[in-house]
C-alpha positions in Angstrom: 86.5 81.5 66.3 85.5 84.3 64.0 86.7 87.8 64.2 83.3 88.9 65.4 83.5 86.4 68.2 87.0 87.5 69.2 85.9 91.2 69.2 82.8 90.4 71.3 84.9 88.4 73.8 87.4 91.3 74.0 84.6 93.8 74.6 83.2 91.6 77.3 86.5 91.2 79.0 87.2 94.9 78.9 83.8 95.6 80.5 84.5 93.0 83.2 88.0 94.5 83.8 86.5 98.0 84.2 83.9 96.7 86.6 86.5 95.1 88.7 88.7 98.3 88.7 85.7 100.4 89.7 84.9 98.4 92.9 85.4 100.3 96.1 88.7 98.9 97.3 88.1 100.2 100.8 85.3 98.0 101.7 85.9 95.8 104.7 84.5 92.5 105.8 84.4 90.6 109.1 84.8 86.9 109.5 85.5 84.3 112.1 89.0 82.9 111.6 89.8 79.2 111.6 91.1 79.5 115.2 88.0 81.4 116.4 89.2 84.9 116.2 87.6 87.9 114.6 89.3 88.9 111.4 88.7 92.2 109.6 89.6 92.2 106.0 90.2 95.2 103.8 92.3 97.4 106.0 95.6 96.4 104.5 97.3 93.6 102.7 96.6 91.1 105.5 93.6 90.8 107.8 93.6 92.1 111.3 92.8 89.2 113.6 92.2 89.4 117.3 90.3 87.2 119.8 87.0 88.4 121.2 88.4 89.8 124.4 91.1 91.7 122.6 88.5 93.4 120.3 86.4 94.3 123.4 89.4 95.8 125.1 90.4 97.7 122.0 86.8 99.0 121.4 86.6 100.1 125.0 89.5 102.4 124.3 88.0 103.9 121.1 87.7 107.4 122.7 91.3 107.3 123.9 92.5 106.2 120.5 90.6 108.9 118.7 91.9 111.5 121.1 95.5 110.2 120.6 95.1 110.5 116.8 93.7 114.1 117.1 96.6 115.1 119.4 99.3 113.5 117.1 97.6 114.4 113.8 100.6 116.4 112.5 103.0 113.4 113.1 100.7 110.8 111.6 100.7 109.8 107.9 97.7 108.8 105.9 97.7 106.0 103.3 96.6 107.3 100.0 
């Protein structure tokens, strides 16, 4: 491999690395798990997986959860 080929490959890899670093790491995706649950990826290290009825129950409480977060805002931490 010539020096020019090595330099071109290095430039390509650097550009690819920068593109990967620049991706929005906070994007989420939703999938059906192997056991039939709904998995949300991208919130943390591991997916959040609940069954359909659990998601419905949680989503039905969305207003209460938001109110709780507002009331306890000073106590809660945010992940940077």
